[in-house]
C-alpha positions in Angstrom: 100.4 74.7 72.1 100.8 71.4 75.0 104.4 71.5 74.8 105.0 75.5 75.9 102.2 75.3 77.8 104.3 71.7 79.9 107.4 73.6 79.9 106.3 76.7 81.4 103.9 75.0 83.8 107.4 74.0 86.3 108.1 77.8 86.2 104.6 78.4 87.7 105.2 75.6 90.6 108.2 77.5 91.6 106.6 80.7 90.9 104.0 79.0 93.2 106.3 77.7 95.8 108.1 80.5 96.7 104.6 82.8 97.1 103.3 79.9 99.4 106.8 79.3 102.0 106.0 83.7 101.7 103.0 83.2 103.2 103.2 80.2 104.6 103.6 81.9 108.7 100.5 84.6 108.3 98.6 82.3 105.8 94.5 82.6 108.0 92.1 79.2 107.4 89.7 79.1 104.4 87.3 77.5 105.4 86.7 73.4 104.6 86.6 72.4 101.3 83.2 71.0 99.5 82.8 67.5 99.6 83.9 65.6 96.5 83.3 63.2 93.8 85.7 61.3 97.3 86.4 61.6 100.4 89.1 59.8 101.9 89.9 60.9 105.4 86.7 60.9 107.1 84.8 62.5 110.6 88.5 61.4 112.2 91.0 63.0 110.1 92.9 65.8 111.6 93.4 67.9 108.8 89.6 67.6 107.3 89.1 71.3 109.2 91.8 72.6 107.4 92.3 75.6 104.8 92.3 74.9 101.7 95.9 75.8 101.1 97.4 73.0 102.4 95.9 70.6 99.8 97.9 70.5 96.5 96.5 70.2 93.0 98.0 67.4 90.9 97.1 66.7 87.6 98.6 62.6 86.7 99.6 61.9 83.7 97.8 58.5 82.4 97.8 55.1 83.7 99.2 57.4 87.2 97.8 55.8 90.7 97.4 58.8 93.3 97.3 56.2 96.3 100.9 55.1 95.6 101.7 58.5 94.2 100.5 59.9 97.9 102.7 57.3 100.1 105.1 57.5 98.3 105.4 61.1 99.4 104.3 60.8 102.6 101.0 62.8 102.0 97.2 61.2 101.7 93.8 61.6 99.0 91.7 64.2 99.7 90.0 63.7 96.7 90.3 63.6 92.8 87.9 63.1 89.8 86.3 59.6 88.6 89.3 58.8 86.5 91.5 60.5 88.7 93.7 63.2 86.9 93.0 65.6 89.3 93.4 65.2 92.5 94.0 67.5 95.8 96.9 65.3 98.4 96.9 66.5 101.6 100.8 66.8 103.2 101.0 64.2 107.0 101.4 66.4 110.1 105.4 67.7 109.7 105.2 68.1 105.7 104.8 71.6 104.6 102.7 72.5 101.7 105.1 73.5 99.9 107.7 71.1 100.3 105.1 68.2 99.4 105.1 70.6 96.0 108.3 70.9 95.6 108.1 67.3 95.1 105.8 66.6 93.2 106.9 68.7 90.7 110.1 67.1 89.5 107.8 63.9 89.6 107.3 61.7 85.6 104.1 61.3 86.4 103.3 64.3 87.2 101.7 66.7 84.9 100.5 70.2 87.4 101.0 71.0 90.7 100.1 74.0 92.4 98.7 74.4 95.9 94.4 73.9 95.8 92.0 77.5 96.0 88.5 79.2 95.3 86.8 79.5 92.4 83.8 81.7 91.6 81.4 83.9 89.5 82.3 87.8 89.3 79.3 88.7 90.4 79.4 87.2 94.3 83.5 88.1 94.6 82.1 91.9 93.6 78.0 91.8 95.5 76.3 92.7 92.2 73.3 90.1 93.2 70.2 89.5 90.9 67.5 91.4 91.3 63.3 91.7 90.8 62.0 94.4 89.2 58.6 93.1 89.2 58.6 92.4 85.5 59.9 88.8 85.2 57.3 86.4 82.8 58.1 83.9 80.0 57.1 87.2 77.3 59.6 89.7 79.6 62.2 86.7 79.2 61.3 86.1 75.6 61.1 89.6 74.2 64.0 91.5 76.0 65.9 93.7 74.6 68.1 91.9 73.5 67.0 89.5 72.2 66.5 92.1 69.0 69.5 93.6 68.9 70.9 90.0 68.5 69.1 89.2 65.9 68.1 85.6 68.1 64.5 85.2 66.0 66.5 85.1 62.8 68.9 83.1 64.0 66.5 80.4 64.9 65.3 79.7 61.5 68.5 78.2 60.7 69.2 77.1 63.8 68.0 75.7 67.2 70.7 73.8 68.4 68.5 70.7 68.1 71.0 67.8 69.1 74.2 70.0 70.5 74.7 69.7 74.1 76.1 72.8 76.1 77.3 72.1 79.9 77.4 74.5 82.3 79.5 74.3 84.7 77.9 76.6 88.3 75.8 76.8 91.3 73.6 74.1 89.5 70.3 74.7 88.0 66.0 74.9 89.6 65.3 71.2 87.8 62.5 71.7 87.7 62.3 75.7 86.4 59.3 75.8 83.2 61.8 76.8 81.5 64.2 73.6 82.0 63.3 71.1 82.7 62.3 69.0 78.9 65.9 70.0 77.9 68.3 69.0 80.8 69.5 65.8 79.7 72.4 65.2 82.3 74.2 66.4 85.0 76.6 65.9 88.5 77.1 67.9 92.0 80.6 67.4 92.5 79.9 70.1 96.0 77.2 66.9 97.4 79.0 64.6 95.7 75.7 63.2 93.9 73.9 63.0 90.6 71.1 65.4 91.7 73.4 68.9 90.7 70.3 71.2 91.9 71.1 74.5 93.8 71.3 74.2 97.4 71.1 76.3 100.1 73.6 76.4 102.8 72.2 79.5 104.5 75.5 80.5 106.2 77.3 84.0 106.1 79.8 84.8 104.0 81.7 88.0 102.4 78.4 89.2 104.7 76.4 87.9 102.2 74.0 84.6 102.9 73.5 82.5 99.5 74.5 85.1 97.3 75.1 82.9 94.4 72.0 80.9 95.0 70.2 81.4 91.0 73.7 81.8 89.7 73.9 78.4 87.6 70.0 79.0 86.9 70.5 82.3 85.4 73.1 81.1 83.0 71.6 78.1 82.1 68.2 80.0 80.9 69.9 82.2 78.5 72.0 79.3 77.1 68.2 77.9 76.3 67.6 81.6 75.4 69.8 81.5 72.1 69.6 78.1 71.8 66.1 76.4 72.8 66.2 72.8 71.0 70.2 72.2 73.2 70.4 69.8 75.6 71.7 70.2 78.9 74.0 69.0 81.6 74.2 71.0 84.8 77.4 70.6 86.7 77.7 71.9 89.9 80.5 73.2 91.1 80.3 76.2 92.8 78.3 75.8 96.5 75.7 79.1 97.1 78.1 81.3 98.4 79.8 80.9 94.2 82.5 79.0 95.9 84.3 75.9 94.1 87.7 74.5 94.9 90.2 73.5 92.3 89.1 70.1 92.5 85.8 70.7 91.6 85.8 72.8 88.6 88.4 70.8 86.7 86.4 68.7 87.7 83.7 69.3 86.2 85.2 70.2 83.1 86.8 66.7 82.4 83.3 65.4 83.4 81.0 67.3 80.9 83.4 67.0 77.7 83.1 62.5 79.3 79.7 63.2 78.6 79.5 64.2 74.9 79.2 68.7 75.6 80.7 70.2 72.9 80.0 73.4 74.1 80.3 74.1 77.8 80.1 77.3 79.6 82.3 78.7 82.4 81.1 82.5 84.1 83.1 81.8 86.9 87.1 82.3 87.4 90.0 84.1 89.5 92.9 86.3 89.4 95.7 83.7 88.8 96.1 81.3 86.3 95.3 77.4 87.2 97.0 74.7 85.9 95.4 71.7 86.7 92.3 74.0 84.6 94.1 75.2 82.2 95.1 71.8 81.3 91.5 70.3 80.9 91.0 72.8 79.1 93.4 71.8 76.6 92.8 68.2 77.0 88.7 69.9 76.2 89.4 71.5 72.6 92.0 69.3 71.5 88.7 67.4 71.6 86.8 69.7 69.4 84.8 71.2 71.9 84.1 74.9 72.6 84.8 76.4 76.1 83.5 80.7 77.0 83.9 81.9 80.2 83.6 85.1 81.0 86.0 87.7 81.8 85.4 89.7 84.6 84.2 92.1 86.4 87.0 94.0 87.1 86.7 97.5 85.0 90.0 99.9 85.3 92.4 99.3 87.3 92.2 102.5 89.1 95.3 103.6 89.2 95.6 102.9 85.5 92.5 103.2 83.4 93.8 101.6 80.2 94.2 98.5 82.2 92.1 96.1 83.4 92.4 92.9 85.4 90.7 90.2 84.1 89.9 86.7 85.2 91.0 82.8 84.1 90.1 81.7 82.5 88.1 83.5 81.0 92.2 84.5 79.9 93.3 81.3 78.9 94.3 80.3 75.2 91.7 77.8 75.0 88.7 79.1 75.5 86.8 82.2 74.2 87.0 85.0 77.2 83.7 87.5 76.9 83.2 90.5 77.7 80.5 92.9 78.7 78.4 95.7 77.0 74.8 97.7 77.1 72.5 96.0 74.0 73.0 99.7 72.1 76.6 98.0 72.3 78.7 100.5 74.8 80.5 98.7 77.0 79.9 97.9 79.9 81.6 100.2 83.0 82.5 97.0 84.6 83.4 94.9 82.4 87.4 93.2 81.9 88.3 94.2 78.8 92.1 95.2 77.4 93.4 91.3 77.1 94.5 91.0 72.9 92.6 87.5 73.7 89.0 88.2 74.5 86.1 87.5 71.3 84.2 89.7 71.7 81.1 91.4 73.9 77.4 90.3 74.3 74.9 91.8 76.4 75.3 91.8 80.5 73.7 94.4 81.8 69.7 93.7 83.3 69.9 90.5 82.1 66.3 88.8 82.9 66.6 84.5 83.0 65.4 82.3 84.7 66.1 81.9 88.8 65.3 78.6 91.5 61.0 78.8 92.3 60.4 79.1 87.8 60.6 82.7 88.2 62.6 85.1 86.5 64.5 87.6 87.7 67.7 90.3 86.4 71.1 90.4 86.8 74.4 92.3 85.2 78.3 90.7 84.6 80.2 89.4 82.2 78.7 85.6 84.2 76.0 86.8 81.9 77.0 87.7 78.8 78.7 84.5 78.3 76.4 82.6 77.6 74.9 84.5 75.0 78.3 83.2 72.9 77.3 80.1 74.2 74.0 79.7 73.2 75.3 81.4 69.6 78.5 78.7 69.7 75.5 75.6 69.8 73.6 77.5 67.1 76.4 76.6 65.2 77.3 73.7 66.0 74.4 72.2 64.8 75.1 73.1 61.6 79.0 72.5 61.5 79.5 69.3 63.8 83.0 68.7 64.0 83.7 73.0 64.1 86.9 73.3 66.1 87.6 76.8 68.1 89.4 78.1 65.6 86.7 77.2 63.1 84.2 79.4 65.2 86.1 82.0 66.5 86.7 82.9 62.1 82.7 83.5 61.9 82.1 84.7 65.6 84.8 87.2 65.5 84.3 87.7 62.4 80.4 88.6 62.4 80.5 91.4 65.1 79.0 94.1 65.1 81.6 97.2 66.0 82.0 99.0 69.3 80.3 101.6 69.7 82.0 104.8 71.8 84.6 102.7 73.3 86.4 104.5 76.2 89.9 106.1 74.4 92.4 106.9 77.5 96.1 107.6 76.8 97.6 106.3 73.3 95.1 103.1 73.0 91.1 102.3 73.9 90.3 100.1 75.9 90.0 96.2 74.6 86.9 94.8 74.7 87.3 92.1 71.3 86.0 91.8 67.2 83.4 93.9 68.7 79.6 92.9 69.7 78.0 89.3 69.0 75.4 89.5 66.0 73.8 85.7 66.3 71.9 86.3 63.0 74.7 87.3 61.2 76.1 84.5 62.6 74.3 81.9 61.2 72.9 84.1 57.8 75.9 81.9 55.8 74.3 79.1 57.0 70.5 79.4 55.4 68.3 78.1 53.5 65.5 79.2 52.7 62.2 76.9 52.2 59.3 78.6 49.5 58.4 81.6 50.3 60.5 82.6 53.4 62.6 85.7 53.5 66.2 85.3 53.9 68.9 85.7 57.3 69.8 89.3 56.8 73.3 89.5 56.6 73.3 92.7 58.4 71.2 93.5 61.4 70.8 97.3 63.1 71.4 97.1 66.8 67.3 97.9 68.0 65.0 97.3 70.5 61.7 95.1 70.3 58.2 97.1 70.4 
């Protein structure tokens, strides 16, 4: 609930201040943050090349003036979203970011205050990349094993996502890919600050890889389109081709998607630390009836305790459906994060074939690929139940899940991958209204591989 979140926020902010103070003497400079909707500093700003650790991200209360607050506390506004609810401040020379943050958190006009930071897909952080097996085409994309296991054809007799807006907040997308081009109804690029959210290479090396996330957003969008072929896609580019976007970009992307009518939002990205500004905007989205689906992460079992696993945020958020990954035989993926009570369920995430920039198709593995199967299913359900909120959607999705087989048991408790494996046909079966001579959708779908 909002009240408990706000109370806990002050504790989290104070903890963040301590961490920043401890790290200030040994922190290394990070690359320059991407440009967003508002860039106030310009080329003559001496702080323009300083890393994100020198920025404080705040969520402003409605009606608060960012410029006025910045002037009061000796800071400058670096960037903010369209309505200036989520804003990055940079302290002026001589003022430590931690000091600025400690002052801001006590101001009643500030809802959240925390250091800025990078958010990225799990696949790029752990260097799991798309690959081409030479068999990618329309047929192998449409008829891949996962579609049969999930009962997709049966589900699409009930709904196709018609009229439902789905936002993919990621690295952008190939706007001309034949799978996507006729279904994109809007978008924004928070990296390049323009209305064209196309995937773009930067040809820079990060973690010894050049453009390691290029195609990630196109791939995710292609999975959503596979599940909900008539959904209307909103493409939001909040990450660059290295897979990195800062907190303001992602939070602004969520707020933009909600403002432009998204009913379902896919977040195949994350970070290990909870981000208050993102948590706050996700809470706002849920209150408006928006369904948010997020990847849990690819951390697998903790090397020091095989019964535990690191889980990414916002997959762990109370305002998002956290999705783990399994194979088409409903066996959990070894790389998938697990063991969180807020994990909704698992979905296929190994060797998923989907769209890739340039009009082709590639295979990719990760919880980023599992999440959009659930996002697409939420779009199907939203077509039949446009007023459903996250609680209502959760009951249907979890109540129709297929039990996961061969869950590893280490120690006293089994690993927790959620309620089971997504079963799209069973999830849509209660809404099936047969026409004359039409075979009813079966309530149970037995996993199978298409011939």
